[in-house]
C-alpha positions in Angstrom: 0.0 0.0 0.0 1.3 3.4 -0.9 2.3 5.8 1.9 0.8 9.3 1.6 3.3 11.9 0.6 4.7 13.9 3.6 3.2 17.4 4.0 5.3 20.4 3.5 5.3 23.0 6.4 3.0 25.2 4.2 0.5 22.4 3.6 0.5 21.4 7.2 -0.1 25.0 8.4 -2.9 25.5 5.8 -4.7 22.3 6.7 -4.3 22.8 10.4 -5.5 26.5 10.3 -8.3 25.5 8.0 -9.4 22.6 10.3 -9.2 24.8 13.3 -11.3 27.5 11.7 -13.8 25.0 10.4 -14.1 23.4 13.9 -14.6 26.8 15.5 -17.2 27.8 13.0 -19.1 24.5 13.5 -18.8 24.7 17.3 -20.8 27.9 17.7 -23.3 29.9 15.7 -21.0 32.9 15.8 -17.3 32.5 15.1 -14.9 33.8 17.8 -13.3 37.2 17.3 -9.6 37.1 16.4 -7.3 40.1 17.2 -3.7 39.9 15.9 -1.3 42.5 17.2 2.1 42.8 15.6 4.9 45.0 17.0 8.4 45.4 15.8 11.4 45.0 18.2 9.3 44.5 21.3 10.5 41.1 22.5 8.7 40.2 25.7 9.0 43.6 27.3 5.4 43.5 28.5 3.8 43.1 31.9 2.0 39.9 30.8 5.5 38.3 30.3 6.6 39.3 33.8 8.9 42.3 32.8 9.8 44.0 36.1 9.7 47.6 34.8 7.3 47.8 31.9 3.6 48.5 32.7 1.2 47.5 30.0 -2.2 47.0 31.7 -4.4 47.1 28.6 -2.2 44.5 26.7 -2.0 42.5 29.9 -5.8 42.3 30.0 -6.0 41.2 26.4 -3.3 38.6 27.0 -5.2 37.2 30.0 -8.2 36.5 27.8 -6.5 35.2 24.7 -3.5 33.3 23.5 0.0 34.5 24.4 2.9 33.0 22.5 5.8 31.8 24.7 8.1 30.6 22.0 8.0 32.9 19.0 11.0 33.2 16.8 12.1 35.6 14.1 12.4 34.0 10.7 14.9 36.5 9.3 16.8 39.5 10.7 14.8 42.0 8.7 11.2 43.2 8.9 9.8 42.5 5.4 11.1 38.8 5.1 9.8 38.0 8.6 6.3 39.6 8.1 5.9 38.0 4.6 6.9 34.7 6.1 4.5 35.0 9.0 1.6 36.0 6.8 2.1 33.4 4.1 3.4 30.5 6.3 6.4 30.2 4.0 10.1 30.5 4.8 11.9 33.6 3.4 13.9 31.4 1.0 10.5 30.2 -0.4 9.0 33.7 -0.7 12.3 35.0 -2.0 11.8 38.1 0.2 15.3 38.7 1.6 15.2 42.5 1.9 12.9 45.3 2.7 11.9 46.2 -0.8 10.6 43.0 -2.5 6.9 42.0 -2.5 6.2 38.3 -1.9 3.7 38.1 -4.8 6.5 38.8 -7.2 7.6 35.2 -6.7 4.4 33.5 -5.4 1.5 35.4 -6.9 -1.2 32.9 -5.9 -0.2 32.2 -2.3 -3.0 32.2 0.3 -2.2 34.6 3.1 -3.4 34.4 6.7 -6.0 37.2 6.1 -7.3 35.4 3.0 -7.6 32.2 4.9 -9.8 33.9 7.5 -11.9 35.5 4.7 -12.4 32.1 3.0 -13.8 30.9 6.4 -16.4 33.7 6.8 -14.3 36.3 8.7 -14.0 40.0 8.0 -10.3 40.7 7.6 -9.0 44.2 8.3 -5.8 45.9 9.4 -4.9 49.1 11.1 -1.3 50.2 10.6 1.7 48.0 9.7 1.2 44.3 9.2 3.1 43.8 6.0 6.3 45.9 5.7 6.6 49.6 5.1 9.5 51.8 5.9 9.5 53.7 9.2 9.1 56.6 9.4 9.0 57.5 5.7 6.1 55.3 4.7 4.0 55.7 7.9 0.4 56.4 6.8 0.8 54.6 3.4 0.2 51.0 2.1 3.9 50.3 1.8 4.3 46.7 0.7 0.8 45.8 1.8 -1.2 43.0 0.1 -4.7 44.2 -1.0 -6.2 40.7 -1.4 -5.5 40.0 2.3 -7.9 42.6 3.6 -11.5 43.6 3.4 -10.6 47.0 5.0 -7.4 49.0 5.4 -6.7 51.9 7.7 -3.4 53.7 7.4 -3.1 56.0 10.4 -0.4 58.7 10.3 0.5 59.3 13.9 2.6 61.8 15.7 5.8 59.8 15.0 5.3 60.9 11.4 3.5 64.3 11.7 5.4 65.9 14.6 8.4 63.8 15.7 10.1 63.2 12.3 11.1 66.9 12.1 13.0 66.4 15.4 15.2 63.7 14.0 18.7 64.2 12.4 19.8 61.6 9.9 23.6 61.5 10.1 23.8 58.8 7.4 21.4 60.1 4.7 22.5 57.5 2.2 20.9 54.8 4.4 17.5 56.4 4.7 15.9 57.7 7.9 14.4 54.4 9.1 17.7 52.6 9.4 19.7 55.6 10.7 17.6 57.4 13.4 19.5 59.6 15.7 18.3 62.4 18.0 
């Protein structure tokens, strides 16, 4: 008897996430809300992780009611490859996103993203701010390298870090761009 072919990591993630969503949708008349918060360079400097100095009462309350990841790893030492990998379930060498300027759909145009998977299972998928890569602070308030099929709604806030604080910065290495060379 033939053995079934082993599943790739991508296939396993898609089947597992699809099965979980299908189970959740069958288990209740109303699917549970899902809130995904992404933050650069934060590590576990939050009260819910036991940090002795940082006070984050609102995030602590959210973490107490949801899922908090204890073993999360960075797939690549740059923003865009890591975010594309997380949202597609594919490693950076598969997405071929190895810098902060390439869009993953250039290499894999038909890939199903996490937001699209939620949409296919009856969810409304929206984002506020940065989920896929954009340059900070220059592209704050823009789509950057966003992926339009992933979302039903997009909001690009342009906060004080762009409107007021950018003028206070001095870039001593202008050839590198402000985001990678911030100095006060």
